[in-house]
N, C-alpha and C positions, 0 to 999 in steps of 0.2 A: 167260432174261430179261436185263434190262439197265437202264440209266438213260436217261431222256430228257434234253433240253436243260436242263431245270430241276432235274435231279438226282433226279427221282422215278422209282420203279421202274416198269418197263413189262413187260408179258407177252411171253414168247417168241413168242406167237401174234398179236401186234399186227399190223395190216394195213400192208403197204408202201404209202406215199403216192406216187402218181404213177408215171410211168415204165412200161416194158413189162410189169412184174409187178404193176401196180396191182390191189388187191383180193385179192391172193394172201397167204395166211397167211405170216408171216415165215420160219418154218422151211422151208416148201415153196419159198418164193422163193429162199432161199439154195441149196437143193439143185438147183433148176432153173437158177439162175445158173451153177452149176458146169458144167452141160451146155453152156450157151451159151459159157462161157469156152473150153472145149476146142474148140468150133467156130469160135473166133476173134472172138466178140462179147463185149464187156464191158458189164455192166449197171451204170450209174452208181449209186453208193451202196449196192450190194449185192455183197458178196464171196461168191463161190461156196464151197460146202462139199461134200465134205470138202476142205479147203484143201491143195493140192499133191498130191492123189491123184486117181485116175480117178473120173469121175462115178458116182453110184449108178445101178444098172441101172433101166430104165423100169418093170420089174415092181415093184421095191421103192418107187419113187416113187409108183406107183399105190396100193400098200399104205399108204403114208404119207398120201396124199391121202384115201383112204377112212377111215383112222383119225381124221383131223382132222374130216371130214364127219360122223362118228358121235359127235362130241363128246369124242374122245380117251379112250375107256373104258380102264380099267386091265386 
């Protein structure tokens, strides 16, 4: 999570506003942005993660995407 412009808490899964990853859950957007960064494309306002490390493999991104779609069960 984090704080918004008014200092209020926001969920880690808040939707990215605008840009090429619009409508993507925030956690997933940061993981996808890392793949784009390695390919030479910077996504404004989204820093890729894991920061400074190779991108997460596509299979793991699919697993993360499925987990989010299922309501993030424990």
